[in-house]
C-alpha positions as CSV (number, residue, x, y, z in Angstrom):
1,M,24.7,129.7,133.0
2,V,22.2,130.4,130.3
3,S,19.3,128.1,130.7
4,A,17.1,129.3,127.8
5,V,16.9,131.8,125.0
6,I,13.2,132.5,124.4
7,P,12.2,133.7,120.9
8,F,9.5,136.0,122.3
9,N,8.8,137.9,119.0
10,S,8.3,134.6,117.2
11,M,5.7,133.6,119.7
12,L,3.9,136.9,119.3
13,A,4.0,136.7,115.5
14,R,2.8,133.1,115.5
15,T,-0.2,133.8,117.8
16,A,-1.2,137.3,116.5
17,K,-3.9,136.2,114.1
18,D,-5.4,133.8,116.6
19,L,-5.7,136.6,119.2
20,A,-7.0,139.2,116.7
21,Q,-3.8,141.2,116.8
22,E,-2.4,142.9,113.8
23,A,1.3,142.2,114.4
24,S,3.9,142.1,117.1
25,P,5.1,145.5,118.2
26,F,8.7,144.2,117.9
27,A,11.1,143.9,115.0
28,E,13.0,141.4,117.2
29,A,12.6,140.3,120.8
30,E,14.3,137.6,122.8
31,I,14.5,136.8,126.5
32,V,17.7,135.3,127.8
33,Q,17.2,133.3,131.1
34,F,20.2,132.4,133.2
35,C,21.0,131.2,136.7
36,S,23.8,131.4,139.2
37,S,23.6,128.4,141.5
38,I,25.4,130.3,144.3
39,L,23.0,133.2,144.0
40,A,20.0,130.8,143.8
41,W,21.1,129.0,146.9
42,Q,21.5,132.3,148.8
43,M,18.1,133.6,147.8
44,V,16.1,130.4,148.6
45,T,18.0,130.0,151.9
46,E,16.9,133.6,152.8
47,D,13.3,133.0,151.7
48,A,12.1,129.9,149.9
49,G,9.6,132.0,148.0
50,Q,12.4,133.8,146.3
51,L,12.6,130.8,144.0
52,S,10.2,132.7,141.8
53,L,13.1,135.1,140.9
54,C,15.1,132.2,139.4
55,P,16.1,132.1,136.7
56,L,17.0,135.7,136.2
57,S,16.2,137.1,132.7
58,I,17.1,139.9,130.4
59,A,15.0,140.9,127.4
60,I,16.7,142.2,124.3
61,Y,14.4,143.8,121.8
62,A,13.9,146.3,119.0
63,L,10.5,147.9,118.3
64,A,9.0,147.6,114.9
65,K,8.8,151.4,114.6
66,E,12.5,151.7,115.6
67,P,14.2,148.5,114.3
68,G,17.7,149.9,114.6
69,K,17.4,150.8,118.3
70,V,18.2,147.8,120.5
71,M,16.9,147.9,124.1
72,L,17.5,145.9,127.2
73,A,15.0,145.3,130.0
74,Y,14.9,143.1,133.1
75,R,12.8,142.4,136.1
76,F,14.0,144.3,139.1
77,P,14.4,141.7,141.9
78,G,14.4,144.3,144.6
79,R,17.1,144.8,147.2
80,G,15.1,143.7,150.3
81,T,17.5,140.8,151.1
82,P,21.3,140.4,150.5
83,G,20.5,137.8,147.8
84,R,18.1,140.1,146.0
85,A,20.7,142.9,146.1
86,K,23.3,140.6,144.6
87,A,20.8,139.6,141.9
88,D,20.1,143.2,141.1
89,D,23.9,144.0,141.0
90,L,24.5,141.1,138.6
91,L,21.7,142.2,136.3
92,R,23.0,145.8,136.3
93,R,26.5,144.6,135.6
94,L,25.4,142.4,132.7
95,A,23.3,145.2,131.2
96,E,26.2,147.7,131.5
97,R,28.7,145.2,130.0
98,T,26.3,144.5,127.1
99,V,26.0,148.2,126.4
100,E,29.8,148.5,126.5
101,L,30.3,145.6,124.1
102,A,27.7,147.0,121.7
103,R,29.5,150.2,121.5
104,L,32.7,148.4,120.3
105,R,31.0,147.9,116.9
106,W,32.8,144.7,116.1
């Protein structure tokens, strides 16, 4: 379930002047946060500190110098526990599926 879509580039653009920055390095940048309750339960049951990994997130962005090239990035949760390995597998599947869908050129 998607819990938030964060307009990251908008935040950078809005705060650039206050922080003496010229401009955001991005043409566009959003962070999509989501959670699987089954996966969250598994991870916190393994180690309560793994709550810091929830929600999972994927960043979708294009750099200002390459506005037509869309990139994906996500935090690697590690594979040190079965829950972390499942989280990593989920993030990889979502990234791969996103790339597949993007190639369809609706």
